[in-house]
Structure formats: C-alpha cells, structure tokens
KOLFI-394852 format. One record per residue (C-alpha): x, y, z; residue number from 1. Coordinates in steps of 0.25 Angstrom, whole numbers, plus 5000, padded with zeros to 4 digits. Layout:
REM residues N
GUMI     u     v     w   nr
GUMI     X     Y     Z  NUM
...
REM end
This chain:
REM residues 582
GUMI     u     v     w   nr
GUMI  4791  4370  5224    1
GUMI  4799  4380  5232    2
GUMI  4792  4393  5236    3
GUMI  4802  4405  5234    4
GUMI  4793  4413  5242    5
GUMI  4795  4405  5254    6
GUMI  4810  4404  5253    7
GUMI  4820  4408  5263    8
GUMI  4833  4414  5259    9
GUMI  4843  4404  5255   10
GUMI  4856  4403  5262   11
GUMI  4867  4411  5256   12
GUMI  4875  4399  5252   13
GUMI  4863  4393  5244   14
GUMI  4861  4406  5236   15
GUMI  4876  4408  5234   16
GUMI  4877  4394  5228   17
GUMI  4864  4396  5220   18
GUMI  4870  4409  5214   19
GUMI  4883  4402  5211   20
GUMI  4876  4391  5203   21
GUMI  4867  4401  5196   22
GUMI  4880  4408  5191   23
GUMI  4888  4395  5188   24
GUMI  4892  4397  5173   25
GUMI  4892  4382  5170   26
GUMI  4878  4379  5176   27
GUMI  4870  4370  5167   28
GUMI  4858  4377  5160   29
GUMI  4848  4369  5167   30
GUMI  4853  4371  5181   31
GUMI  4856  4386  5178   32
GUMI  4841  4388  5173   33
GUMI  4836  4381  5186   34
GUMI  4845  4390  5195   35
GUMI  4839  4402  5187   36
GUMI  4825  4397  5190   37
GUMI  4827  4397  5205   38
GUMI  4829  4412  5204   39
GUMI  4827  4418  5218   40
GUMI  4820  4406  5224   41
GUMI  4828  4406  5237   42
GUMI  4822  4393  5242   43
GUMI  4825  4386  5230   44
GUMI  4839  4391  5230   45
GUMI  4841  4387  5244   46
GUMI  4836  4373  5242   47
GUMI  4845  4371  5230   48
GUMI  4858  4377  5235   49
GUMI  4857  4375  5251   50
GUMI  4866  4363  5250   51
GUMI  4873  4353  5241   52
GUMI  4865  4341  5237   53
GUMI  4868  4331  5248   54
GUMI  4876  4318  5246   55
GUMI  4874  4306  5255   56
GUMI  4873  4291  5255   57
GUMI  4862  4291  5245   58
GUMI  4871  4300  5236   59
GUMI  4865  4313  5231   60
GUMI  4851  4315  5226   61
GUMI  4843  4328  5223   62
GUMI  4834  4336  5214   63
GUMI  4840  4339  5200   64
GUMI  4843  4354  5198   65
GUMI  4852  4366  5201   66
GUMI  4858  4368  5215   67
GUMI  4867  4361  5225   68
GUMI  4856  4354  5231   69
GUMI  4852  4348  5218   70
GUMI  4857  4337  5208   71
GUMI  4864  4343  5196   72
GUMI  4877  4343  5188   73
GUMI  4884  4350  5199   74
GUMI  4880  4343  5211   75
GUMI  4882  4329  5204   76
GUMI  4896  4334  5200   77
GUMI  4899  4338  5214   78
GUMI  4894  4324  5219   79
GUMI  4903  4317  5208   80
GUMI  4915  4325  5212   81
GUMI  4913  4321  5227   82
GUMI  4911  4306  5223   83
GUMI  4923  4307  5213   84
GUMI  4932  4312  5224   85
GUMI  4927  4301  5234   86
GUMI  4931  4290  5224   87
GUMI  4944  4296  5221   88
GUMI  4947  4296  5236   89
GUMI  4945  4281  5236   90
GUMI  4957  4279  5227   91
GUMI  4961  4276  5213   92
GUMI  4954  4262  5214   93
GUMI  4941  4268  5217   94
GUMI  4942  4277  5205   95
GUMI  4946  4266  5196   96
GUMI  4935  4257  5200   97
GUMI  4926  4269  5197   98
GUMI  4912  4273  5199   99
GUMI  4899  4268  5192  100
GUMI  4888  4278  5188  101
GUMI  4874  4275  5185  102
GUMI  4862  4284  5183  103
GUMI  4847  4284  5182  104
GUMI  4836  4291  5173  105
GUMI  4835  4304  5181  106
GUMI  4838  4317  5175  107
GUMI  4853  4320  5173  108
GUMI  4856  4306  5179  109
GUMI  4864  4302  5167  110
GUMI  4871  4316  5166  111
GUMI  4875  4316  5181  112
GUMI  4881  4302  5179  113
GUMI  4889  4306  5167  114
GUMI  4894  4318  5174  115
GUMI  4898  4310  5187  116
GUMI  4905  4300  5178  117
GUMI  4913  4311  5171  118
GUMI  4917  4317  5184  119
GUMI  4921  4304  5190  120
GUMI  4929  4300  5177  121
GUMI  4936  4313  5177  122
GUMI  4940  4311  5192  123
GUMI  4947  4298  5188  124
GUMI  4936  4288  5192  125
GUMI  4931  4277  5183  126
GUMI  4916  4278  5180  127
GUMI  4907  4267  5176  128
GUMI  4894  4274  5170  129
GUMI  4882  4266  5166  130
GUMI  4879  4269  5152  131
GUMI  4864  4271  5154  132
GUMI  4854  4273  5166  133
GUMI  4854  4260  5175  134
GUMI  4847  4256  5188  135
GUMI  4855  4260  5201  136
GUMI  4857  4246  5205  137
GUMI  4865  4244  5192  138
GUMI  4875  4255  5198  139
GUMI  4877  4247  5211  140
GUMI  4879  4234  5203  141
GUMI  4889  4241  5193  142
GUMI  4898  4246  5205  143
GUMI  4899  4232  5210  144
GUMI  4901  4226  5196  145
GUMI  4911  4236  5191  146
GUMI  4918  4237  5205  147
GUMI  4917  4252  5204  148
GUMI  4920  4260  5217  149
GUMI  4907  4268  5217  150
GUMI  4894  4271  5209  151
GUMI  4885  4282  5206  152
GUMI  4870  4282  5201  153
GUMI  4863  4295  5197  154
GUMI  4849  4293  5202  155
GUMI  4838  4298  5211  156
GUMI  4831  4285  5212  157
GUMI  4816  4287  5213  158
GUMI  4816  4302  5217  159
GUMI  4808  4311  5208  160
GUMI  4813  4316  5195  161
GUMI  4820  4329  5200  162
GUMI  4830  4321  5208  163
GUMI  4843  4314  5204  164
GUMI  4855  4309  5213  165
GUMI  4868  4302  5214  166
GUMI  4869  4289  5222  167
GUMI  4883  4284  5225  168
GUMI  4887  4269  5227  169
GUMI  4900  4263  5233  170
GUMI  4909  4252  5227  171
GUMI  4899  4241  5233  172
GUMI  4888  4246  5224  173
GUMI  4880  4252  5236  174
GUMI  4876  4266  5239  175
GUMI  4887  4274  5247  176
GUMI  4888  4273  5262  177
GUMI  4888  4285  5272  178
GUMI  4903  4286  5272  179
GUMI  4904  4286  5257  180
GUMI  4893  4296  5256  181
GUMI  4900  4305  5266  182
GUMI  4914  4304  5259  183
GUMI  4907  4307  5245  184
GUMI  4899  4319  5252  185
GUMI  4912  4324  5257  186
GUMI  4919  4324  5244  187
GUMI  4906  4330  5237  188
GUMI  4907  4341  5248  189
GUMI  4921  4344  5245  190
GUMI  4919  4344  5230  191
GUMI  4915  4359  5230  192
GUMI  4906  4367  5222  193
GUMI  4899  4359  5212  194
GUMI  4899  4370  5202  195
GUMI  4914  4369  5202  196
GUMI  4916  4354  5200  197
GUMI  4920  4352  5185  198
GUMI  4912  4342  5177  199
GUMI  4921  4334  5168  200
GUMI  4915  4331  5154  201
GUMI  4908  4318  5152  202
GUMI  4918  4312  5142  203
GUMI  4913  4300  5133  204
GUMI  4923  4289  5133  205
GUMI  4929  4293  5146  206
GUMI  4937  4280  5150  207
GUMI  4934  4283  5165  208
GUMI  4919  4281  5162  209
GUMI  4915  4266  5159  210
GUMI  4901  4264  5154  211
GUMI  4893  4253  5161  212
GUMI  4886  4244  5151  213
GUMI  4877  4232  5150  214
GUMI  4888  4223  5157  215
GUMI  4885  4228  5171  216
GUMI  4870  4227  5169  217
GUMI  4871  4213  5164  218
GUMI  4879  4209  5176  219
GUMI  4869  4216  5185  220
GUMI  4857  4208  5178  221
GUMI  4864  4195  5180  222
GUMI  4865  4198  5195  223
GUMI  4850  4201  5196  224
GUMI  4847  4188  5189  225
GUMI  4854  4180  5200  226
GUMI  4845  4186  5210  227
GUMI  4833  4179  5205  228
GUMI  4828  4167  5213  229
GUMI  4818  4162  5203  230
GUMI  4824  4163  5189  231
GUMI  4818  4150  5184  232
GUMI  4804  4155  5188  233
GUMI  4806  4168  5181  234
GUMI  4810  4162  5168  235
GUMI  4798  4152  5169  236
GUMI  4787  4162  5174  237
GUMI  4793  4176  5173  238
GUMI  4783  4179  5162  239
GUMI  4771  4177  5171  240
GUMI  4775  4189  5179  241
GUMI  4771  4203  5173  242
GUMI  4780  4214  5177  243
GUMI  4778  4229  5175  244
GUMI  4791  4237  5177  245
GUMI  4794  4252  5177  246
GUMI  4807  4259  5178  247
GUMI  4800  4272  5181  248
GUMI  4809  4279  5170  249
GUMI  4822  4274  5177  250
GUMI  4834  4265  5176  251
GUMI  4826  4251  5177  252
GUMI  4820  4253  5163  253
GUMI  4829  4244  5156  254
GUMI  4836  4234  5165  255
GUMI  4824  4230  5174  256
GUMI  4815  4225  5162  257
GUMI  4826  4218  5155  258
GUMI  4831  4211  5168  259
GUMI  4816  4206  5171  260
GUMI  4815  4201  5157  261
GUMI  4829  4195  5158  262
GUMI  4826  4186  5170  263
GUMI  4813  4181  5164  264
GUMI  4801  4191  5167  265
GUMI  4796  4193  5153  266
GUMI  4783  4202  5156  267
GUMI  4790  4215  5160  268
GUMI  4782  4227  5157  269
GUMI  4789  4240  5158  270
GUMI  4782  4253  5160  271
GUMI  4786  4260  5147  272
GUMI  4782  4274  5151  273
GUMI  4793  4273  5162  274
GUMI  4803  4265  5155  275
GUMI  4811  4277  5150  276
GUMI  4821  4284  5158  277
GUMI  4815  4298  5161  278
GUMI  4821  4307  5172  279
GUMI  4807  4314  5173  280
GUMI  4800  4301  5177  281
GUMI  4788  4306  5170  282
GUMI  4778  4295  5173  283
GUMI  4780  4295  5188  284
GUMI  4779  4305  5199  285
GUMI  4792  4299  5205  286
GUMI  4799  4287  5200  287
GUMI  4798  4280  5213  288
GUMI  4794  4265  5213  289
GUMI  4790  4266  5227  290
GUMI  4778  4275  5223  291
GUMI  4766  4267  5217  292
GUMI  4763  4279  5207  293
GUMI  4776  4276  5200  294
GUMI  4769  4263  5195  295
GUMI  4757  4270  5188  296
GUMI  4762  4267  5174  297
GUMI  4767  4253  5178  298
GUMI  4753  4250  5184  299
GUMI  4747  4253  5171  300
GUMI  4756  4244  5164  301
GUMI  4754  4233  5174  302
GUMI  4739  4233  5172  303
GUMI  4741  4231  5157  304
GUMI  4752  4220  5159  305
GUMI  4745  4213  5171  306
GUMI  4758  4215  5178  307
GUMI  4761  4207  5191  308
GUMI  4772  4216  5195  309
GUMI  4776  4231  5193  310
GUMI  4790  4236  5197  311
GUMI  4796  4250  5196  312
GUMI  4810  4254  5199  313
GUMI  4814  4268  5202  314
GUMI  4823  4276  5192  315
GUMI  4836  4270  5197  316
GUMI  4830  4256  5198  317
GUMI  4834  4254  5213  318
GUMI  4820  4254  5219  319
GUMI  4808  4245  5215  320
GUMI  4793  4246  5216  321
GUMI  4784  4235  5214  322
GUMI  4769  4233  5212  323
GUMI  4762  4219  5213  324
GUMI  4749  4215  5206  325
GUMI  4740  4210  5216  326
GUMI  4725  4205  5215  327
GUMI  4720  4219  5216  328
GUMI  4731  4229  5211  329
GUMI  4746  4232  5210  330
GUMI  4751  4234  5224  331
GUMI  4764  4240  5227  332
GUMI  4775  4233  5235  333
GUMI  4782  4243  5244  334
GUMI  4797  4242  5247  335
GUMI  4796  4235  5260  336
GUMI  4787  4224  5254  337
GUMI  4795  4222  5241  338
GUMI  4808  4220  5250  339
GUMI  4801  4210  5259  340
GUMI  4795  4203  5247  341
GUMI  4809  4202  5240  342
GUMI  4816  4197  5253  343
GUMI  4805  4187  5256  344
GUMI  4806  4182  5241  345
GUMI  4821  4181  5241  346
GUMI  4822  4174  5255  347
GUMI  4812  4164  5250  348
GUMI  4820  4161  5237  349
GUMI  4834  4162  5241  350
GUMI  4834  4158  5256  351
GUMI  4838  4153  5266  352
GUMI  4849  4162  5270  353
GUMI  4858  4159  5282  354
GUMI  4865  4173  5281  355
GUMI  4855  4181  5273  356
GUMI  4854  4196  5275  357
GUMI  4842  4206  5271  358
GUMI  4844  4221  5272  359
GUMI  4834  4232  5273  360
GUMI  4833  4246  5278  361
GUMI  4828  4251  5292  362
GUMI  4816  4257  5285  363
GUMI  4812  4245  5278  364
GUMI  4801  4235  5283  365
GUMI  4805  4225  5293  366
GUMI  4797  4214  5285  367
GUMI  4810  4211  5277  368
GUMI  4817  4208  5290  369
GUMI  4806  4198  5295  370
GUMI  4807  4191  5282  371
GUMI  4822  4190  5282  372
GUMI  4822  4185  5297  373
GUMI  4812  4174  5293  374
GUMI  4822  4169  5282  375
GUMI  4834  4170  5292  376
GUMI  4840  4182  5284  377
GUMI  4846  4194  5292  378
GUMI  4841  4208  5291  379
GUMI  4849  4221  5292  380
GUMI  4843  4234  5292  381
GUMI  4850  4246  5286  382
GUMI  4848  4261  5285  383
GUMI  4839  4266  5274  384
GUMI  4846  4266  5260  385
GUMI  4851  4254  5252  386
GUMI  4865  4258  5253  387
GUMI  4865  4252  5267  388
GUMI  4859  4239  5262  389
GUMI  4870  4239  5252  390
GUMI  4881  4241  5263  391
GUMI  4875  4229  5271  392
GUMI  4876  4220  5259  393
GUMI  4890  4223  5257  394
GUMI  4893  4220  5272  395
GUMI  4887  4206  5270  396
GUMI  4895  4204  5258  397
GUMI  4908  4208  5264  398
GUMI  4906  4201  5277  399
GUMI  4899  4189  5271  400
GUMI  4889  4189  5283  401
GUMI  4876  4188  5276  402
GUMI  4870  4186  5262  403
GUMI  4862  4198  5257  404
GUMI  4848  4194  5253  405
GUMI  4840  4206  5251  406
GUMI  4840  4221  5254  407
GUMI  4829  4231  5253  408
GUMI  4823  4245  5258  409
GUMI  4809  4250  5259  410
GUMI  4811  4260  5248  411
GUMI  4810  4250  5237  412
GUMI  4825  4246  5236  413
GUMI  4829  4231  5236  414
GUMI  4841  4222  5234  415
GUMI  4843  4207  5232  416
GUMI  4856  4206  5225  417
GUMI  4869  4212  5231  418
GUMI  4876  4214  5218  419
GUMI  4869  4228  5219  420
GUMI  4870  4236  5232  421
GUMI  4859  4245  5231  422
GUMI  4844  4243  5229  423
GUMI  4841  4237  5216  424
GUMI  4827  4237  5209  425
GUMI  4832  4230  5197  426
GUMI  4836  4217  5204  427
GUMI  4823  4218  5213  428
GUMI  4814  4220  5201  429
GUMI  4818  4206  5196  430
GUMI  4817  4200  5210  431
GUMI  4803  4206  5212  432
GUMI  4799  4200  5198  433
GUMI  4804  4186  5202  434
GUMI  4797  4187  5216  435
GUMI  4784  4191  5210  436
GUMI  4785  4180  5200  437
GUMI  4788  4169  5210  438
GUMI  4776  4173  5219  439
GUMI  4767  4174  5207  440
GUMI  4770  4160  5204  441
GUMI  4764  4157  5218  442
GUMI  4752  4165  5215  443
GUMI  4756  4177  5223  444
GUMI  4760  4191  5221  445
GUMI  4770  4199  5230  446
GUMI  4759  4205  5239  447
GUMI  4754  4191  5242  448
GUMI  4768  4187  5246  449
GUMI  4769  4200  5254  450
GUMI  4757  4196  5262  451
GUMI  4762  4182  5265  452
GUMI  4775  4189  5270  453
GUMI  4766  4198  5279  454
GUMI  4759  4186  5285  455
GUMI  4772  4180  5288  456
GUMI  4780  4192  5293  457
GUMI  4769  4202  5297  458
GUMI  4763  4214  5290  459
GUMI  4772  4226  5287  460
GUMI  4769  4240  5282  461
GUMI  4778  4251  5279  462
GUMI  4776  4266  5274  463
GUMI  4786  4277  5270  464
GUMI  4782  4291  5272  465
GUMI  4791  4301  5265  466
GUMI  4791  4316  5269  467
GUMI  4797  4326  5259  468
GUMI  4804  4337  5266  469
GUMI  4812  4344  5255  470
GUMI  4823  4355  5256  471
GUMI  4831  4360  5268  472
GUMI  4818  4362  5276  473
GUMI  4814  4347  5274  474
GUMI  4827  4342  5278  475
GUMI  4826  4350  5291  476
GUMI  4812  4344  5293  477
GUMI  4817  4330  5292  478
GUMI  4828  4332  5302  479
GUMI  4819  4339  5312  480
GUMI  4809  4327  5311  481
GUMI  4820  4316  5313  482
GUMI  4826  4324  5324  483
GUMI  4812  4325  5331  484
GUMI  4810  4310  5329  485
GUMI  4823  4307  5336  486
GUMI  4822  4317  5347  487
GUMI  4807  4313  5350  488
GUMI  4804  4299  5345  489
GUMI  4790  4294  5346  490
GUMI  4787  4284  5357  491
GUMI  4775  4278  5350  492
GUMI  4770  4278  5335  493
GUMI  4756  4273  5331  494
GUMI  4754  4268  5345  495
GUMI  4766  4259  5345  496
GUMI  4778  4261  5354  497
GUMI  4791  4266  5347  498
GUMI  4800  4255  5352  499
GUMI  4813  4259  5345  500
GUMI  4819  4271  5339  501
GUMI  4830  4268  5329  502
GUMI  4838  4281  5326  503
GUMI  4848  4279  5315  504
GUMI  4853  4293  5316  505
GUMI  4858  4291  5330  506
GUMI  4860  4276  5327  507
GUMI  4852  4271  5339  508
GUMI  4840  4262  5342  509
GUMI  4832  4266  5354  510
GUMI  4822  4258  5362  511
GUMI  4811  4269  5365  512
GUMI  4806  4262  5378  513
GUMI  4820  4261  5385  514
GUMI  4828  4271  5377  515
GUMI  4839  4260  5375  516
GUMI  4847  4263  5362  517
GUMI  4856  4254  5354  518
GUMI  4864  4258  5341  519
GUMI  4859  4256  5327  520
GUMI  4869  4249  5319  521
GUMI  4867  4257  5306  522
GUMI  4873  4270  5300  523
GUMI  4867  4283  5305  524
GUMI  4855  4288  5297  525
GUMI  4844  4298  5300  526
GUMI  4833  4288  5302  527
GUMI  4824  4285  5314  528
GUMI  4815  4273  5316  529
GUMI  4805  4270  5327  530
GUMI  4801  4256  5329  531
GUMI  4788  4253  5336  532
GUMI  4785  4241  5345  533
GUMI  4778  4233  5334  534
GUMI  4790  4235  5325  535
GUMI  4784  4245  5316  536
GUMI  4793  4257  5314  537
GUMI  4794  4271  5308  538
GUMI  4807  4277  5302  539
GUMI  4810  4291  5298  540
GUMI  4822  4296  5290  541
GUMI  4825  4307  5279  542
GUMI  4827  4302  5265  543
GUMI  4841  4301  5260  544
GUMI  4837  4305  5246  545
GUMI  4825  4314  5246  546
GUMI  4820  4325  5255  547
GUMI  4811  4316  5263  548
GUMI  4809  4311  5277  549
GUMI  4805  4296  5276  550
GUMI  4796  4289  5287  551
GUMI  4795  4274  5286  552
GUMI  4784  4267  5293  553
GUMI  4783  4252  5296  554
GUMI  4773  4243  5303  555
GUMI  4770  4229  5304  556
GUMI  4759  4219  5309  557
GUMI  4760  4204  5312  558
GUMI  4747  4200  5305  559
GUMI  4740  4211  5298  560
GUMI  4743  4221  5287  561
GUMI  4732  4230  5292  562
GUMI  4738  4231  5305  563
GUMI  4751  4235  5299  564
GUMI  4744  4245  5290  565
GUMI  4737  4251  5303  566
GUMI  4750  4252  5310  567
GUMI  4756  4260  5298  568
GUMI  4744  4270  5298  569
GUMI  4746  4272  5313  570
GUMI  4761  4273  5312  571
GUMI  4760  4283  5301  572
GUMI  4750  4291  5309  573
GUMI  4759  4291  5321  574
GUMI  4771  4295  5313  575
GUMI  4764  4307  5307  576
GUMI  4763  4313  5321  577
GUMI  4779  4314  5321  578
GUMI  4782  4316  5306  579
GUMI  4773  4324  5297  580
GUMI  4769  4314  5287  581
GUMI  4761  4317  5274  582
REM end
C-alpha cells in the first residue's frame, strides 16, 4: 500500500499525463473511476505515470489498471500498433502469412486479444485467433503449423491475479530475440500517445480474422503422442497409476486431462474447485506451481484417491509442478530435479545418441550436464529465458549439427518435442506420467530414482532467493547492488575461494587468482555468476518480468546429501553479508 503522506512531488510530466488521462472524454468508466480514486496521492500518480510500460524480449507485463505504467486498453493498443507496423515493414508476405493470437484465463485476456486482432486486421494483417483460451504452447505450435509470421499470447504466466501481459513470438514459434524486441520497441515508441490511437471495432465475420479450431489441437496431440517411449506399457498398465491434476484455474483444464486419458492413463482425478477458468484465482495465494501451497486442494484430493502423482500447471500451462508420493508423504520435486529426472529417463529410453544435444540455462543445476556427458550428449548453456533454448534448437535444425534431446530451466520449464519452441507443460505432463509409471513397475518412485542418480553423479542442492524491490526506488536498488558486486566482487564465499567470475553484462569470464579474462560467447545480459573452487556457484540477476532481484545458489557434494545441505546453509549465510536477504 502506497503511503501518500510519505510521497514526494511527482515529476511535471507524470502529473501532466495523469491530468490528460483524467480529462480524456473516451476514458472507460472503470479506468476513470480508478483515476478519480487516486485523487491527490502524488506517489501513486508518479508510480503509474512516470514511464510507459516497458516492452522487452519477454514482451510486456504489468499490473492491470489505469496509467501509462499499467496494462489497460490504451497500453495494449499502443503495443498492438507498434507490432502491426513492425510486421508491415516485413513486407506483404508477412502480412498475408498473418499472426496467431491466443489468450489465457486472466482478467481482460480475451478482450485484449480481440482488440489486438481487430487492430491487426484493420492494418491489413491476417489474424488466426483461437476461439477459446488455450495453453501457451499451443500458440507456439500453431505459428509453426499455420506458417504464420508471428504470434501473440495474452498472459502473465504464474504472476498474481492483478497482472496480465503480452508475449510476442516469431515465425519459428519461439519468443522474440533481442533484435526483434528492439525493432518492435522502436515502433511502439513511435506510435505516439496511446490515448490518440484509434481502436477499430471488433467486427464479427471479418474475413481477415480466421478462428483456430480443433484441427490445430488435434495435430498438436498427435505430435505429443509420438514423444512417448513406452506406449504399450501405458496401454497395459496405465490404470495402475493414480494421478491428481490441477490447472489452477487456467488453460490446462480441458486439454491435459483429455490427453492423459487419450494415451491410456484412466485414473486421472481433476481438482474440481480449480477446474474452472477464473481470473481471480480464488483458491490460491498465487497460481504458481513452483509453490507448495498451490497444491493444498490437490493434496486433499490425493489423500482421498490414493494418488501416486500430483501435477499442477500455471494459468498458461507452460510451467509444471510435481509432487510424488513416498513412504512418508507427498514430496515436491523442484525444477532442477524434475529436469534431471526427465533427461535421465529420455536418455535411458531413446539413446544412444551420436549427435545428441541437451540445452539448459546458466542458472540451472549442473547435474543435467553430468547426466548428458555420461550418455555422450553435448550440453549447451544459454542465458535465462526459454527463448534462448528455442533459438539453439533452430540453429541445430538449420545446421544439421545435432539432434535435440531435451531442454529445461530451473524455473519449472521443460521441452522434449521441438514441434514447440517454448517451454511446454502439456507434453511434459504426459512424459512425467509415463516416467512415473515406468519406474512404478520396477517398484520405485521418482525420489528413489533421484537418489540413484545422486549416488552416481554426486549430490546437488539448489535454492532461489527472490527479493521484491518495487517501483523506481526498487529498480535503483537493484542496479546499485549489481554495480557493487561487479566493482567489488567477493574473493571468498562460505570459506570457499571464488575461482571464477562470469559477468554476462560485460561478456567476460575472469579467473580471480590471475585476473586473466576470456570472452563469454553469449548475448549481453545483466547477470553475474561467482563459481567457487568446488564448483558450487552463486548467480544474481534482476527478473525480466517482475520487480524482483533473483539470487541463485547451487552446491554439490560427491557422496553426501548432508554435505550438500551444509554447504548451502553456509553459502546462503555468506551471501547475506553482500545482499540483504529475507
């Protein structure tokens, strides 16, 4: 809650823009009433109007509401105008190929999608619009399947209910690159005052707008079925695995249960209280499958159905969280662990590879790389964000240099089938169910398999600390912290020598002892990583989608989980001397 008594005077530009919005004759009633409620709260005015809502490689995401730094019909219209101009400049062929649009269950998602579709159609750009809410991976697939020149999904992923956003995809079905984002950003900036951009009426039957129906979904389902390694086993024994699934009020509510049953998993129990699309997400604090509390209702259903496996997807169904029944309780598999388990399983089932490639991000556990190495599969690390994994997949396909096996990131995003070029919880739900069934037939659960892997490759522990730093002041605090870490990096952490510093902003890797540096062959990014002598590491970066600074910690020990845990506690304690941690 902002405190007006502590507010400083807003800049003249913020007050001027606020006044113009307040007096705009066509302002929708809900936005007008919101502006009136702000009254003379100077800090609130400054926060809402000190800048335009930013557009970057992750698209545009923000709190729904009135203001240039909020998501509303005007900021969405401004973004749509910029994207339309960007596509028009690509030529007539791009306009004819068109743009695919999807949306999730969030507030105004369907309305924003319709408004953008109308503006694109009015600009001479063909539009493929999903007729109902669908998972984000379906948008990536549809772009490729329909040979569209771009795609948009209206979503804020797993953020709290007050958020929504716009994610933009290229013709390959992957999220846009830095250059694409810069070009679109330039066009958005040139589109002028959002209050002055006209909104064409949404016209039913517009020939420029083609509704996407069941044919695309069926084509996607067939591709997912081809990923299965043990289809006969599922058909014979699928009923022995009891599954609880929750879509957390999101887009997975229809497709995922149907797909599980289609391939042969007959005991699928859906959390009915969370099976309806609801932008309020009323049954959870946040619809985030990375948080155990999002599973509360699923755990109750699991107890009644004797479930072996609990799975939850976020509102746009690109992230997956999993709980596994063990002898004592339902235990949560974190993103690093599930990615390593899936990689291990797929390499066991489909190998050996002579040209295999596994992709992961620089803040993802090194366990996956150890597994890949054992199977003769190359690992490439990318920057944080699945768009970079998608880019590398395309490079492999174009060059014919490697066969893509699997890609994942610690933030619960995974991909096995390259017919999608973004993280895809839908296909992974089916693979996780197959994997759990396969090991169940051997008398083991996934945590027992994980222990086997640890005994082979060493014990790994990871932790993520997120610091919420909101507004202009929070942004400045993040910048100051990262600047300080760069100018005065630690020489030791938790009693371990810092051996290497990888600064992705400066694109240089430096050996601390000698000061010798070498270039990092990755795009520039505001990330700094400290690698210790025992190959434990710490990485710090600002979030690209939330007002947070993220601190990643990773430890390992060759023979003992307790040793890895103790290292983690020591590392976190040492880091708190450098960064204020909760």
